[in-house]
N, C-alpha and C positions, 0 to 999 in steps of 0.2 A: 777351192774351197768345197766344204760339207753342205750338203743337202740341206733345207730347212728343218727337216726333220731329226738329222742326224746330228748329237750336238756330243759325238767322240772328240776325242783329243787328235789335235790337228800340230803340227810341229808352228815352233814358235816364230820362226821369222825372224827377220828384222824388224825392230822397231818395240822389242817387248820391253824394253827400261822405257823409252818415253810413253809408254800404254801406261805401266807401273806408276809411274810419275805424274802422271795425269790422273789418273785413282785419288793418288793421295791428295794432291792440288782441288780436287773434289771433295773429299772428305773435310778438308780445313774449310773450306766456301763457305759456308754460313758463320764460322766464326771470324772470316775477315770481310764479310761484308760483301761477298761474291767476287773480291776482287781475284783471289786463288782461283774458283771455280774459270774467270775471264780469262785470265794466265794459261789455265789447264787446256782450255777449249784454242786460244793463241797456239799451244805446242801443239794440238790436236790435226789441227788444221796444216800446219806447218813439216809436222812429221808422218802425216798419212800418206804420200806419195813416195817414200821409199819405205813403210811398211808394207808385210807380205803375211798374208797365214790369216792364221791369229790374232796377231797384233793388230792388223789391220780392221779386222770384223771389230775388234775390243774399241778401236778407234770412231770405227762409223755408228759404232753403240754408244760412244762419249761424246760426239758431236751431236745424235739424238735427242739424249740427256741434258744435255746442258739447255737446247733450244726448247725443250718441254719444259723445262725451269721456268727457264725465259718467260714462255708465254702465260705460266701462271703468275708467276711474281707482277707482270706488267697489269691484269685488274687488282692484285692485292694493293700493289700500291695506290691506283687510282682510288681506290675504299680506303685505306689511309688517310690519303692527301682529303679526300671528302670529310672524313672523321675528323681529322685535324681543323679542318675550317668549320665544321659546323658543331663542334665541339661548344663554343661559345652560348649555345641554346641548349646546352645538355644534351641532347641527339648523339653529340659526334663520339662520346664516352662509348655507348655499344657500339656504334660502327668502328671503332678503334680497336676496339678488341675482338670483334668478330675478326679485323685483318690480323691481329696480331698471331690469334689460333691458324689463321688461314698460312700466315707465313711460318708458324712453328709446324705446323703438320706438312708444309712443301718442304723446309729442310731438312725436317725427319726423314722425308721420303728421299730425299736428294742421297742423301748422309748415307742412310741404307744403301740404297741401290750401287752407289758408289763403293761400299765396303766389300757388297757380293761382288762387286764387279772386278774387283782388287783379289779376290779368293779365288775366284772362276780362273781369274790369270792367272797365278800363283800356281794352278791347280793344272795348269795348261788347256783349259776350257774356255767355250767360245763365253761370249759374254750371254 
């Protein structure tokens, strides 16, 4: 595999189709409540062992992307729940809006990162 500074073209190897499918599932993730993102993570975990070179690098990045998004989504879900509970005293509405903005930003970042990952895969470049 290429060194960290070398972002040159690598051989696609086995697993490029699976890596592309996972990027597409990730792009659809926020629009399906995360179900396709979860399915994509499962595909990444199961297909990573047979992947080589470029595809393996993309699958590694996909796993990191999934867990990074999950780590940011968990506190946002807690904030959203707190907002829902405290809406009876009206303080929950701004808390809920804060969580909604956070989920929007997280979703936009997730979709854009996945989209650019798919483009890089199609160009046979590292993620």
